[in-house]
N, C-alpha and C positions, 0 to 999 in steps of 0.2 A: 504493500500500500504506500509506504514512504517513497519507493521507487516511482510509483505511478504519479504521485504529487510532484516530485522533482522533475519527471519527464514533462508533465504539463507545463511547468514553469519554463523549462528550457525551450520547448516548442513555442510557447507564447512570446518569449522575449527575443527569439532569434528568427522567426519565420516572417513576421509581418513588417514590411519596410515602408508601406505607404499608409498614411492615416491622416485624420483630421482631429483637431482638439475637441474635447468635450464641450458642449454648449454651456454647461454650468461654469466651467473654468474660463470660458471666453468672455464672461461678463467683465466689462471694463471698470465698472464702478463698485461692484460688490464682490468680496472674496469670502468664500465659505470654507470652513475648516473640515466639514464632513460632507462633501458632495455625494458620496456613495449612498447616503440615506435615501434621497429622492430618485437618484439615477437608477437604482436597482430595486425598486419597490413597486413595479407596475401591478403585480397581482395582490398587493397588500393594501390594507386600509391605513391611511395616514390622516390623523386628525390634528389639525393645527389650531392651537389656542391663540387667539388674536393678541396682538401687542397691547391693545387697550385693556383687555382682561388682565394681563400680567401687571400692567401699571396700577390697576385698581385693587389688586390683591394685597391686603395689608400685612398678613402675618406670615404665611408659610405656603410651600408648595402643596401641602395636604389640602388646604382650602381650595386652591385652584383646581386640582384634579378631582376632588370629591364632588364638587358642584358642577363640573363641566365634562365629565366622562363617566363611563360605565365601570371604572375601577373602584373596588370596594376598599375602604380604609378602616383598619382596626387601630383605634387611638385610645391609649390608656389614660383617659381624661384629657380635657382640652389643653393643647400645647405640649402634652407629654409625648412619649415615644410613639411613633406612628409608622405603621407598615402597610404595604399594599397587597391586595389579592386581585390579580389580573386573570380573568376567565377562570377563577377558582383555584389558581395555582398559589403556592405559598410565597411569603415575602422575599425569599432568596431566589425565586424564579422570575422575578421582574427586574430586568437590567436597566440601570440608569446610565446614560451616555452623555458625557460633557465634552462638547466640541470634538466628537469622535472617539473619546477616551472613556472606557468603563470606569465608574467610580463607586460601585458597590463596595461595602466594607470588606477588607480582606479578613477581618476578625470574625464577623458574623455572617458575611455573605449577603447582607441586606442593606437597604438604604432607609434611614430615618427621615421621612419626608418633612418633618418639622425642623430639620437642620439645613434646609435649602430655601434661599430667598428667591422667589420667582421673578421679581422685577430686576434681578441682576442679569437677565438674559434677554436677547432680542427675539429668539424663536423658541417655542415649546411645541414639540411634535410628539404625538402618541402613535406608536406603530403597533398594530394588533397582529398577533401571530408570532410564531417562532422565528428568531433571528440569530440563532447560535452560530451559523456558518459565517455570517458577516460580522457579528459583534462579540462572539465568544460565550463564555460560561454565564449561565443565568438567564439568557433571553429565551425563556420557554413560553410563558403566557403572552409576553409582549415586552416592549421596551419604551422608555421615556427618554427623549432626546432634548438636551438643553444646549442651545447654540448661541454664540455671539458672532455677529457679522461685522466685517470690516468694510466700510464704505469710503471709496476714494472719490469724494465729491466735495465741493466747496460748501462748508456749513459750520455753524457754531451755535449750539443750543444749550440751554441750562434748564433744569427743572427742580423745584423744591416742593415736597409734599409733607405737611405736618398734620397730625391728628391726635384726637383723644377719644377714648372709648370707655365703656363701662368697666368696672372692676379695676379702676385706677390704671388704665392702659394708656401709655404714651407711645407714639411712634413717629418716626421721621425718615424721609428718603431724600437723597440728593443725587442728581445725575448731571454730568457735564459731558458734552460731545463736541469735538472739534476736529476738522479734517480739511484736506485740500486734495488736489489731483494725485498726489504721490505719497501722502501720509495720512494717518488716522490715529485718533486717541479718544477714549472715553473712560470716565471714572464714575463709579456709582457707590454710594454708601447707604446703609440702612441700619437703624437701631430701634429696638422694641423693648419696652419694660412693662410688666403687668403683675399686679398682685393676684389676679386670676382667682379671686375669692368669691366666685359666684354662688348663688343660693342653690341648694338641693331642693327642688320643688317637691312638695308633699313629704319632706323629711324634717323641716325646721332646722336645717344644718347648713353650714357653709363648706365650700371646697377648701379645706385647710391644707397648708403646706403645698400649695400649687403655684406659687410665684415663679415667674421665669423672666429672663432677660437675654437678649442676644444681639449681636452686631455682625454685619456682613460688609465687606469691602471687595469690590470687583474692579479690575483694571484691564483694558484691552487696547492694543495698539497695533499698527501695521505700517509697513513701508513698501513702496513699489518703485522699481527702476528697471528699465528695459524689460527683460523677460523674467525677472525675479520678483517674488512677493514674499516678504517675511512678516509674520504676525506673532504677537506675544499675548497670552491670556493668563490672568492670574485672579484667584479668588481666595479670600480668607474669611472664615466663619468661626465665631466663638459663642458658646451658649452656656448659661448657668441656670439649671432648672432644679427646683425642688420637685420631688415626685409625689403626686397626690396619692392619698390613701384611698381606701374603698369604703363602702357602707358598713363593712364588718370589721375593718382593721385600720387604725390611724397609721400615719407614716411620718417619719422624720428623715426620709432619704433625700439625697441630693445627687445630681448627675451633671457633670461638666463635659462638654464636647469642644474639640478644637480641630479644624481641618484647614489645610492649605492645598491649593492646586495651582500648578504652574505648567504652562505648555508653550513651547516655541515651535513654529512651523516654518518650513521653507518650501516654497513652490517655485519650480524652475521649468520653463518651457524652452525647448530647443527643437526646431524643425517640427516633426510630427509626434514628438514625445512630450508627455507631461509628467513631471516627477514631483512627488509630495513627500517630504520628510518631516517626521514629528519626534520631538523628545519631550516627555512629560515627567514631572515629579509630583507625587501625591503623598500627603502626610495626614494621618488621622490619629487622634488621641482621645481617650475617655478617662474619666476619673469618677469612681462610684464611691459615695460615702453612705454606709448603712444608717449612720446617725450624723446629721449635719453639725451637731454640737460636739462631735468627737473627732479627733484627728485621724482615726483609723480610716483608710481608704484602700480601694483596689483599683488598679489601672491597667490599661492596655494601649499599645500604640503600634502603628505599622507605617513603613516607608515603602513606597512603590515607585520604581523607575520603569518607564515604558519608552521604547524606541521602535518606531516602525517606518517602513519605506513603502510607498505606494506608487505604482507606475500605471498610467492610463494610456490606452492606445485604441485607435479606431481602425478596424479593418476596412470599413466603409461608413457611409452616412448612416447605415442601418444596423451595423454590428459594433458593439462596444465591449471592450474587455478591460478589466482592472485586476492587477496582481498586487498582493501585499505580503510583506514579511514583517513579523512583529516579534519583539523580544521583551519579556516582562520579568523583572526581578523584584521580589517582595521580601522584606525583612520585618518580622513581627515579634513582639515581646510583650509580656504582661505578667501580672501577679499570678494568674492562673494558667498561663500557657508556656511559660519559660521563654526561651529565645529560639526562633526557628526561621527558616527561609525557604523560598520557592522560586524556581526558574521555569519559565515557559517560553517555548518558541512556537510560533504559529505561521503556517503558510496558507494564504487565502487566494482564491481565484473567483472572480465575479464576471458574469457575462450577461449580455442583453441583446436580443435580436428583434428588430422591427420587421417581421416577415412581410407585412403589408400595412396600409394605412389603418386597417381595422384590427390586426392581430399582432401582439407583442408577447414574447416569452423571455424568461431569464433563468439563470442557474447560479447557485452559490456553492462553493466547496471550501472546506476548512479542515486542515490536519494540524494537530498540536503535538509537541514533543517535550521531553525533558522534565515534566512535572511529576514523575514517579507514579502515574496512574495509567490505566488502560485507556488510551485515547482513540475513540472511534472516529471514523471519517464522518464529519458533519456535512449535511447537504441541505439545500433549499431549492425548490423549483416553483416558479410562479408564471402566470400568464394572464393576459387581459384581452378580451374580445369586445370590440365596439360594435355591437350588433346594429345599433342605430344611433341617431343623434340624441335619443332620449333614454337609451338603455345600454349599459355596459355590464358584461359578465367577467368576473375575475376569480382566480383560484390560486392557492398556494399549498405546498406541503413541505415538511422539513423534518430533519432529525436534529435534536438539540440535547444539551446536557448541562449539568451543574457540578463543578468541582467542589469537594468538601472545603468548608472554611477552616481557618486556623482553630477556632473554638471547637469545631467538630473533631478535629484530629488530636489536638494537644491539651484540651482542658484537663486540669488537675483538681479533683479526680474524675475520671469518666471518659476522657477523650479516647477515640478509637483510631489508631494509625493504620488500620487495615481497611478503612472505608474506601469505596470506589465511587466514581461519579454517578449521579442520577442520570437516567436516560429517558428521553421522551420522543415520541413521534406525534406530529400534529398535522391536521389538514383543515383547510378553511375555504369556503366558497362565498362569494359576495355578489350582490345584485345592486347596481347603481342606477338610480332613476333621476332624470332631469326634465322637469316640466316648467319652463319659464321661471317663475319666481320660487318654485318649490324644488328642492333637491332632497333625495332620500337614499339611504343605504340599508340593505338588509343582508346580514351575514350569518352563516352557520359555521360552527367550529367543532372540532373533535381533538382531544389530547389524550394519549395513552402514555403513562409514565411508570417506570419500574425502577427498582433499587433506590427508592426514595429514602432519604436519611430520616430516621425516626428515633427520638430519644426515649428510652424506656429503662426500667430498673433491671440490672443484671443479677447474676446469682448471688452477689454479695450485697444486693440492695442499693447499689450505687447507680444513679442515672447515667446511661451511656448511649451514644448513637450507634445504630446499626442500619445496614441496607436491607430493609425488609418490605417497606410499604409499596403497594401498587395502587395507582389511582386511575380513574377514567373520568375525564371532564368533557362535557358537551353542552351545547345550548345555542342560542341565537341572539343577535343584537340588532337593534334598530337605531338609526340616527337620522334626523331630518331637520331641515332649515327652511324657513319661509320668510321672504322679504317683500314689503309692499310700500310704495310711496304714493301719497296724495299731496301734491304740491310740496309744501315744506314739512308735512307730517310723515314720519318714517316709522314703520312697524317691522319688528323682527321677532321671530319665534324660533327657538332651538329646543329639540327634544332628543334625549338619549335613553334607551331602555335595554336591559340585558336580562335574559333568563339563563341561569347557570345551574347545571347539575354537576357536582364534583363528588364522586363516589370513592370511598375507601373500599377497595375490592375485597379486602380481608374480612371486613365487617358488613359489607353491603350497606353502608350508611353514608349519609351526606357528611362531608368534611366540616369541621367546626369553623364558625365565623365565615361561612360562604353563603350569602343570601340567595335564595332562588330568584328573587326579583330585585332589581335596582332601577330607579327612574329618576332622571333629572330633567328639569325644564326651566326655561327662562323666556320671559316676554319683555321686550324693550320697546319703548316709545320715546321719540324725540321730536321736538318742535322748536325750531330756531335755537335759542340758547338753553333750552330746558331738556333734560333727559330723565326718564323714569325706568325702573326695572323691577320685575317681580320674579323671584326665583324659588323653585321648590326642589326638594330632595326627598325621595322615598327609598328607604331600605327595608326590604322584607324581613321576615323572621329569620333568625339564625340559630343554629344549635351550638351549645357551649360545652357539651360533653360528647365523647366519641361514640357513645351508645345512643345518641340523639334523644336522650330523655331530658336533659337540661336545655332550655330554650331562652332566647332573648327576644322580646316582642319587637315587631317591626314598628317603624315610625315614619312620620312625614313632618318635615320642618320647612318653613318658608321664610324668605328674606325679602325686604322691600328697600330699594335704594333710590336716591335721586341726586341730581346735579344741576347746578345753574352756572353758566359761564358769563363772566363780564370781561371787558377788555380794558387794560390799562396801557395807554400808549401802544396800542395794537398787539399787546401781549395778553394771552388768555389767562384768566384767573378762575379756576373752578372752585366752587363752594358746594360741598355735598355732605351726604350722610347716609346711614343705613340703619334699619331696624332688623336685627337678626333674631331668628326664632320668633317670628312675628306673633304667632298665636300662643306663645309661652307654653310649649309642649314639654312634658317630661320625657326624656329618652336616654337610653344608655347605648353607647357604642361598643363597650366591653362590659361584661357582667359586673354589677355592683360598682360601676364607675359612672355616675351621672354626668351628663353634658350640660352646658350652660343654659340657663333660663333666658327669657327675653333680654336683649342687651342692645346697646346703641353705639354707633360710631359717627364721629364728625370729623371732617377734614377740609383742608384747603390745599389747592395744587396750583402752583404758579410756574408758567413756562416763559422763558425770556431768552 
């Protein structure tokens, strides 16, 4: 198999001498650090969250995705640790990609979505379906892509956003963007502080020990001369959270997070070849205090260095090929895992063929080496058929996997160094409809997973992970948008719905914290300088025990928001606010952890 992959690369790099540059890379004003996302995803669903939605998200990426997608989030109290379930998969099977670089924790394999500031990015794209061949370990149910664009145009803008909310919540954002025809720079900063002491409805209690604060700084820059483009991306995040207790047990716990991400890219074009080189360094550190008044703490940290080289080549206008070589080195250490390291080499080949104006298909191949596991050949196949101007049919299928995280392997006591990667096969079929002002997508999916890592007591009574679980996930999703204008009156409606069955085949039971139904919707209305929005979120009932006897009731919450824009010397000043949990519903996202009652947010936003 390794010989096969090497042969593919030799043939790819030596055979084709005539080509044209990729259309994405030819853009003169915008440089993208992850062009392969859109270039090789014809048969997949890509949902782009608008930049205006990102700008208006106050707290975290959890809020953005929970209210605008079918992804289910399990949050241990508002602002606490937050993990995703994409199409019923677990938190470590959703990959988060930052400017083309995977950033899931090397320690846990997951991403805490309350440690990511959404307005630090220019683009947020949700890719549904397996993407292991293109993006590596963890991209089983889907992937979240966070990108920063570099724009080589003459511009200078600044933006300040300040606000106050219930529970003594203060927040502020600042963003500066400046560029010319051959250079670019932007700087963004965000800070949030909240006592988070909301009332437990029907309980006559407050959310004690729930205070949190965090800060995020993002810097992006780029330079262009002749056929060279160099960009630099940097992000720093720091959080200090007390961890809320439950209805049955108080808490004095505290958790501190710190992450840094730095990436430099060099894009070089010569003749008919396009070369993209990336070097990234990621750092993560956590500190856990069982009692915030005590000096005793446990910690873990990891340093990751990623180097990859990507070569794009066109055989013709209709055929595109991309090859990529990637090397990743991880060093992790902590109170419970000791000091360990991992090296991974990966070879990737991506192809796309526009067979006709109506039919396009593509393939993805990935082979990994060096990481001491059995590394299967990962593949992805996708196609899209434009049957008519109003109806498109798309399909994809793939093999994906997830490598055990450092905690799974080395945790003291209980880690299992004999673990093997989880394996999954998935298929997806989509129907896209376009009728004037109405667009809709209906997709069905199926995922079969084996060797899932499951923590359970061993013979000595110590919890330890083993490769035993098998799951079967299937269901369907709907997303639709409608837009209508009557002179200066604008109406927009968005709707997302997912039905998900996620079965533990050993028990023949639904997996815990996977709702059968999730529905999100938003209605927007604007007239001249005024904008209003009404948003709803419905999560169906979930099971909280593996035998499906314990349940958590479904719930529906609604939010109402409004903005008014005035102009000061031609610069817009937005004044707005929102009422969250408008109808003051009691609900729990995780058992015995109530979420906030009705609360308010006020803000001003000035662009100059």
